[in-house]
C-alpha positions as CSV (number, residue, x, y, z in Angstrom):
1,X,-91.8,-2.6,-79.2
2,X,-88.4,-4.1,-79.7
3,X,-87.7,-7.1,-77.0
4,X,-85.9,-5.7,-73.9
5,X,-82.6,-7.7,-73.4
6,X,-81.3,-9.2,-70.0
7,X,-78.0,-7.3,-70.0
8,X,-76.7,-3.9,-71.4
9,X,-73.1,-2.2,-72.0
10,X,-72.7,0.5,-69.7
11,X,-70.0,2.8,-68.4
12,X,-68.8,1.9,-64.8
13,X,-67.0,4.0,-62.0
14,X,-65.5,2.0,-59.7
15,X,-63.4,4.4,-57.7
16,X,-63.5,8.1,-56.8
17,X,-59.9,8.0,-56.7
18,X,-58.8,8.0,-60.3
19,X,-56.4,6.0,-62.0
20,X,-56.5,4.0,-65.1
21,X,-59.2,1.3,-63.7
22,X,-61.5,3.9,-62.1
23,X,-63.7,4.0,-65.4
24,X,-64.5,1.0,-67.5
25,X,-67.0,-0.4,-69.9
26,X,-68.9,-3.3,-68.4
27,X,-72.0,-5.6,-69.1
28,X,-74.6,-4.9,-66.6
29,X,-78.0,-6.3,-65.9
30,X,-80.8,-4.3,-67.5
31,X,-83.0,-3.0,-64.6
32,X,-87.0,-3.4,-64.4
33,X,-89.1,-0.4,-63.3
34,X,-91.0,-0.5,-60.3
35,X,-93.8,1.9,-59.2
36,X,-93.4,5.4,-60.5
37,X,-90.3,4.6,-62.5
38,X,-89.6,3.7,-66.2
39,X,-87.2,2.1,-68.2
40,X,-85.4,4.3,-71.1
41,X,-83.4,3.2,-74.0
42,X,-80.8,5.8,-74.2
43,X,-80.3,7.5,-77.4
44,X,-77.8,10.2,-76.4
45,X,-76.0,11.1,-73.3
46,X,-73.7,13.9,-72.9
47,X,-70.4,14.5,-70.6
48,X,-70.9,17.5,-68.7
49,X,-68.3,19.5,-66.1
50,X,-70.7,18.1,-63.3
51,X,-70.3,14.8,-64.4
52,X,-66.4,15.1,-64.1
53,X,-66.8,16.4,-60.6
54,X,-69.1,13.5,-59.8
55,X,-66.3,11.1,-61.1
56,X,-63.9,12.7,-58.6
57,X,-66.3,12.6,-55.9
58,X,-66.6,16.3,-55.3
59,X,-70.0,16.7,-56.5
60,X,-73.1,17.2,-54.0
61,X,-74.1,13.5,-54.5
62,X,-71.8,10.6,-53.9
63,X,-73.0,7.3,-54.8
64,X,-72.5,3.8,-53.7
65,X,-69.8,2.1,-56.1
66,X,-69.7,0.6,-58.6
67,X,-72.3,3.1,-60.1
68,X,-73.1,4.3,-63.7
69,X,-72.3,8.0,-64.1
70,X,-74.0,10.5,-66.3
71,X,-76.4,13.1,-65.1
72,X,-78.8,13.5,-68.1
73,X,-79.8,11.9,-71.8
74,X,-82.6,11.3,-73.8
75,X,-84.3,8.2,-75.3
76,X,-87.6,6.4,-75.7
77,X,-89.3,4.9,-72.5
78,X,-89.7,1.0,-73.5
79,X,-91.3,-0.3,-70.1
80,X,-93.1,1.2,-67.3
81,X,-93.7,0.4,-63.7
82,X,-97.2,1.6,-61.9
83,X,-98.5,4.9,-61.9
84,X,-100.1,7.0,-64.2
85,X,-97.4,9.4,-65.2
86,X,-95.3,6.2,-65.9
87,X,-97.9,4.6,-68.2
88,X,-98.3,7.8,-70.0
89,X,-94.4,8.0,-71.2
90,X,-94.7,4.5,-72.1
91,X,-93.7,4.4,-76.1
92,X,-92.8,8.4,-75.8
93,X,-89.4,10.1,-76.5
94,X,-88.4,11.5,-73.3
95,X,-85.4,13.9,-71.8
96,X,-84.3,12.3,-68.4
97,X,-82.2,13.0,-65.4
98,X,-80.5,10.3,-63.4
99,X,-82.1,9.4,-60.0
100,X,-80.2,10.6,-57.3
101,X,-80.1,6.9,-55.6
102,X,-79.2,4.9,-58.6
103,X,-77.3,4.5,-62.1
104,X,-76.9,7.3,-64.8
105,X,-77.4,7.8,-68.3
106,X,-74.0,6.3,-69.7
107,X,-75.6,3.2,-70.3
108,X,-77.7,1.4,-73.0
109,X,-80.8,1.5,-70.5
110,X,-81.5,4.1,-67.8
111,X,-84.2,3.3,-64.9
112,X,-85.6,6.8,-64.0
113,X,-88.1,8.7,-62.0
114,X,-91.1,9.1,-64.2
115,X,-91.4,12.7,-62.6
116,X,-87.8,13.2,-63.9
117,X,-88.6,12.7,-67.4
118,X,-89.7,15.3,-69.9
119,X,-92.0,13.9,-72.8
120,X,-90.6,15.6,-76.1
121,X,-92.3,17.1,-79.1
122,X,-92.2,15.3,-82.6
123,X,-89.9,17.9,-83.9
124,X,-87.4,18.2,-80.9
125,X,-84.0,16.7,-82.0
126,X,-83.3,13.7,-79.6
127,X,-79.5,14.5,-79.6
128,X,-80.4,18.2,-78.5
129,X,-82.7,16.8,-75.7
130,X,-80.2,14.6,-74.3
131,X,-78.3,18.1,-73.2
132,X,-81.8,19.9,-72.5
133,X,-81.5,19.6,-68.6
134,X,-78.2,20.3,-67.1
135,X,-76.9,23.6,-68.8
136,X,-80.1,24.8,-70.5
137,X,-82.2,24.9,-67.3
138,X,-79.4,26.2,-65.3
139,X,-79.0,29.0,-67.8
140,X,-83.0,29.7,-67.7
141,X,-82.7,29.5,-63.7
142,X,-79.8,31.8,-63.5
143,X,-81.5,34.5,-65.6
144,X,-84.7,34.1,-63.6
145,X,-82.7,34.9,-60.4
146,X,-81.0,37.9,-61.8
147,X,-84.5,39.4,-62.7
148,X,-86.0,38.6,-59.2
149,X,-82.8,40.5,-57.9
150,X,-83.2,43.4,-60.0
151,X,-80.3,43.0,-62.4
152,X,-79.7,45.9,-65.0
153,X,-76.9,43.6,-66.4
154,X,-75.0,40.8,-65.1
155,X,-71.3,39.3,-65.3
156,X,-70.4,35.6,-65.7
157,X,-67.0,33.7,-65.5
158,X,-66.5,30.8,-67.8
159,X,-68.3,32.6,-70.5
160,X,-66.7,30.5,-73.4
161,X,-68.3,27.0,-71.9
162,X,-71.4,25.5,-73.5
163,X,-73.6,26.9,-70.5
164,X,-71.9,30.4,-70.8
165,X,-72.6,30.7,-74.5
166,X,-76.4,29.6,-73.6
167,X,-76.4,32.5,-71.1
168,X,-74.9,35.1,-73.4
169,X,-77.5,34.2,-76.2
170,X,-80.7,34.0,-73.9
171,X,-79.8,37.3,-72.3
172,X,-79.4,38.7,-75.5
173,X,-82.6,37.7,-76.9
174,X,-83.8,39.7,-73.2
175,X,-81.9,42.9,-73.9
176,X,-79.9,42.2,-70.6
177,X,-76.1,43.2,-71.1
178,X,-73.5,40.6,-70.2
179,X,-69.8,41.2,-69.2
180,X,-68.3,37.8,-70.2
181,X,-65.2,36.9,-68.5
182,X,-63.0,34.2,-70.1
183,X,-59.3,32.9,-69.7
184,X,-57.3,33.1,-72.9
185,X,-57.5,35.7,-76.3
186,X,-58.8,32.8,-78.5
187,X,-61.7,32.5,-76.2
188,X,-62.5,36.2,-76.7
189,X,-62.6,35.9,-80.5
190,X,-64.9,33.0,-80.1
191,X,-67.4,34.9,-78.1
192,X,-67.0,38.2,-80.3
193,X,-67.5,36.1,-83.2
194,X,-70.9,34.7,-82.1
195,X,-71.9,38.5,-81.2
196,X,-70.8,39.1,-77.7
197,X,-70.2,42.8,-77.1
198,X,-68.5,42.8,-73.9
199,X,-65.7,40.1,-73.4
200,X,-62.7,40.5,-71.1
201,X,-59.9,38.1,-70.7
202,X,-58.8,37.5,-66.9
203,X,-55.2,37.3,-68.0
204,X,-55.0,40.5,-69.3
205,X,-53.0,43.1,-67.3
206,X,-55.6,45.6,-67.5
207,X,-58.5,43.1,-66.7
208,X,-59.5,44.1,-63.3
209,X,-59.7,48.2,-64.1
210,X,-61.9,47.2,-67.5
211,X,-64.1,45.0,-65.4
212,X,-64.6,48.0,-62.8
213,X,-65.1,50.2,-65.5
214,X,-68.0,48.0,-67.4
215,X,-69.6,46.9,-64.3
216,X,-69.8,50.7,-63.3
217,X,-70.9,51.6,-66.6
218,X,-73.6,49.1,-67.1
219,X,-74.6,48.9,-63.4
220,X,-74.1,45.0,-63.3
221,X,-75.2,43.7,-60.0
222,X,-75.5,39.9,-60.0
223,X,-72.6,37.6,-61.3
224,X,-72.8,34.1,-62.4
225,X,-69.7,32.3,-61.3
226,X,-68.5,29.0,-62.6
227,X,-64.7,29.3,-61.5
228,X,-64.6,30.2,-57.8
229,X,-61.1,30.6,-56.6
230,X,-59.6,34.2,-56.6
231,X,-61.8,35.0,-59.6
232,X,-65.1,35.2,-57.5
233,X,-63.5,37.8,-55.4
234,X,-62.0,40.0,-58.3
235,X,-65.3,39.9,-59.8
236,X,-67.2,40.8,-56.8
237,X,-64.8,43.5,-55.8
238,X,-65.3,45.2,-59.3
239,X,-69.2,45.3,-58.8
240,X,-71.4,48.2,-57.3
241,X,-72.6,48.0,-53.9
242,X,-75.1,45.4,-53.2
243,X,-74.0,43.1,-55.7
244,X,-74.5,39.3,-55.5
245,X,-72.5,36.5,-56.9
246,X,-74.2,33.5,-57.5
247,X,-71.8,30.7,-57.3
248,X,-72.8,27.6,-59.5
249,X,-69.3,25.7,-60.1
250,X,-65.6,25.4,-59.1
251,X,-63.7,24.8,-61.9
252,X,-60.8,26.1,-60.3
253,X,-60.9,23.6,-57.5
254,X,-60.2,26.2,-55.4
255,X,-62.3,27.9,-52.2
256,X,-63.8,31.4,-53.1
257,X,-61.5,34.2,-52.0
258,X,-63.5,37.1,-50.9
259,X,-62.5,40.5,-49.5
260,X,-64.5,41.0,-46.5
261,X,-64.5,44.5,-46.8
262,X,-66.6,44.2,-49.5
263,X,-69.4,42.0,-47.7
264,X,-69.4,44.2,-44.6
265,X,-68.9,47.8,-45.9
266,X,-70.5,47.5,-49.7
267,X,-73.1,45.0,-48.3
268,X,-72.0,42.5,-51.2
269,X,-72.9,39.0,-51.1
270,X,-72.1,35.7,-52.6
271,X,-74.3,32.4,-52.5
272,X,-74.5,29.1,-54.1
273,X,-76.6,27.9,-56.8
274,X,-77.5,24.0,-57.6
275,X,-79.9,23.2,-60.1
276,X,-80.9,20.2,-58.1
277,X,-82.4,22.4,-55.2
278,X,-84.0,25.1,-57.7
279,X,-85.9,22.5,-59.5
280,X,-86.7,21.0,-55.7
281,X,-88.2,24.3,-55.0
282,X,-89.6,25.3,-58.4
283,X,-93.0,23.2,-58.0
284,X,-94.6,21.2,-60.9
285,X,-96.1,24.3,-62.7
286,X,-93.1,26.3,-62.7
287,X,-90.7,23.4,-63.8
288,X,-93.5,22.3,-66.6
289,X,-93.7,25.9,-68.0
290,X,-89.7,26.1,-67.8
291,X,-89.5,22.8,-69.8
292,X,-91.9,24.0,-72.6
293,X,-89.6,27.1,-73.4
294,X,-86.3,25.4,-72.8
295,X,-87.1,22.9,-75.4
296,X,-88.7,25.5,-77.9
297,X,-85.5,27.4,-77.6
298,X,-83.1,24.3,-78.0
299,X,-83.1,25.2,-81.8
300,X,-81.6,28.5,-81.1
301,X,-80.4,30.4,-77.5
302,X,-80.4,27.2,-75.7
303,X,-78.7,24.8,-78.4
304,X,-75.5,22.6,-77.6
305,X,-72.7,22.3,-79.8
306,X,-71.4,18.9,-80.3
307,X,-67.7,18.2,-81.2
308,X,-68.0,14.2,-81.0
309,X,-70.3,11.4,-80.8
310,X,-68.7,8.3,-79.7
311,X,-69.9,4.6,-78.8
312,X,-70.0,3.3,-75.3
313,X,-66.8,1.4,-76.2
314,X,-64.8,4.9,-76.4
315,X,-66.5,6.6,-73.4
316,X,-63.2,6.1,-70.9
317,X,-61.0,8.1,-73.6
318,X,-63.8,10.3,-74.7
319,X,-64.3,11.5,-70.9
320,X,-60.4,12.0,-70.7
321,X,-60.5,14.3,-73.9
322,X,-63.3,16.4,-72.4
323,X,-61.7,17.1,-69.4
324,X,-58.7,18.1,-71.2
325,X,-60.3,20.8,-73.2
326,X,-64.5,21.7,-72.4
327,X,-64.6,24.7,-74.8
328,X,-64.8,23.1,-78.1
329,X,-68.2,21.4,-77.6
330,X,-69.7,18.5,-76.1
331,X,-68.8,14.9,-76.3
332,X,-71.8,12.9,-76.5
333,X,-72.4,9.1,-76.0
334,X,-74.5,7.2,-78.3
335,X,-75.0,3.7,-77.2
336,X,-76.4,2.5,-80.8
337,X,-73.2,3.3,-82.4
338,X,-71.6,0.1,-81.3
339,X,-68.0,0.8,-81.8
340,X,-67.8,3.1,-84.6
341,X,-67.3,6.8,-83.9
342,X,-69.2,9.7,-85.9
343,X,-67.6,13.1,-85.6
C-alpha cells in the first residue's frame, strides 16, 4: 500500500451563514483511525441536496466548524484501527458514509466508522458506489414503506431529480404505478423519454384536476414528498381517504401546508422520513441484505447520472453550479484529478 501522507486537501465549511468565504479548499492533517474506525482514501464523493441543506445549517445534523462536508463517498481502506470489522476492511474498496460527529467525504481521506462502510464487489463501479447510500437506499426504503402501507400506486414530487428517477425505475421493475410530479414541461419530456407513464407538471392550469383523477383511478395511497410547502397539501388533498404523505425533503424551504379537513375527516396523514433513522432502525441483517440488492442495481434501476467530475480545487464553484441546477445529473468530486476537469 502507498504511504499515507501527513496532510491532505479538503473542502472546508467555515460558516453556516453563506457568503464568499463560507466554503474553501484547505490543507488539513490526515486523521488516524482509532478503534472501530478506518481511513479511506477517497476515490469519488458526490454533491446531494442534503449536502446543500447541511451547508446552510438546515439539516438534521449540525457539526462544529470548521468541518469537511460530504455525506457519502467511495474509496479504498488504507488504514484500520482496532476491531474485527475494521481489520477485515483493510485494503478493500468500500462505499462509505461520513460519521455524525466528524469530517465528511469531500477530501482526499475520510475517517469513517467501520460499521458505516460497505465492502464492494470487484465488478462494482467505484464512482457509482460513491452515490450508493443517500439516494439508492432512500429509494429502496421508501418503496419498502409503501409496500408495508399496502399501496397499489404512489405519487412522488421532485420526480425529475436523481432520486425521483431512481424511484420511478425501481417501481417500474416492481410493477408499481407512479404518478410523477415535476415543475416544468422540460422535465415532463425527460421522464416520458425514460418510459414514465404518468407525469404531471405542477405549474399547469389543470394540474390539481389531473392529479386527483390519476390518484382516484390508480388508487394511489402513498406519496413521497421532497418539496414540502403548499405542494404537500395539494398532493395529499388529491389522494383518496386514508392516504399517507412521507415527507423526506424540503426543496421549497417552506413549511408543509396541509388542509386540516383532510387530516380530520378523510383520515389522511403526513409524516417525516429520514434515512439516518431508517438505517438505525433497520438492524444489521436488513441493512446488509438491502446493501447487496442496492449494489446489484447500481448498473440499472439505481444508477446515478453524472454531469461533471471535478477536482477538489473546483469544488466551491461546483457546489454553486449544482445548487443552481440539480436536474441535469450529479457533480462528483474526484480528489485524484488534481486540478483538471473531466466532464
